[in-house]
C-alpha positions in Angstrom: 61.9 -55.9 4.5 61.3 -55.5 8.3 58.1 -53.8 9.6 58.5 -51.4 12.4 55.8 -50.5 14.9 55.0 -46.8 15.0 54.2 -44.8 18.1 51.6 -42.6 16.4 48.2 -42.2 18.0 45.2 -43.7 16.4 43.9 -40.3 15.3 47.1 -38.9 14.0 45.5 -38.1 10.6 43.1 -35.8 12.4 45.9 -33.7 13.9 46.3 -31.1 11.2 49.0 -28.5 11.5 46.3 -25.9 12.1 44.9 -27.9 15.0 48.4 -28.3 16.5 49.1 -24.6 16.1 45.8 -23.7 17.9 46.7 -26.0 20.7 50.1 -24.5 21.0 48.6 -21.0 21.0 46.2 -22.0 23.8 49.0 -23.3 26.0 51.0 -20.1 25.4 48.0 -18.0 26.3 47.3 -20.0 29.4 51.0 -19.6 30.5 50.9 -15.8 29.9 47.7 -15.6 31.9 49.2 -17.6 34.8 52.3 -15.3 34.8 50.2 -12.2 34.7 48.2 -13.5 37.7 51.4 -14.2 39.6 52.7 -10.7 38.9 49.4 -9.1 39.9 49.3 -11.1 43.2 52.9 -10.2 43.9 52.3 -6.4 43.5 49.0 -6.6 45.5 50.9 -8.2 48.3 53.7 -5.6 48.1 51.0 -2.8 48.3 49.3 -4.5 51.2 52.5 -4.8 53.1 53.4 -1.2 52.3 56.6 -1.8 50.3 55.1 0.1 47.3 53.6 3.5 48.1 50.0 4.0 47.1 49.4 7.0 44.9 46.0 8.9 45.1 
């Protein structure tokens, strides 16, 4: 029987499904925050330039 080398990290047993899910949620949250910041900056620029009217 041949032995095959695995490409698993040394700490692969420590990577529980819960830990992986939390990491994934963290990335999604960071991406949402980045997109929100881009949208906010976009509309601030439009307001500054006068393309969107300011309501009092």
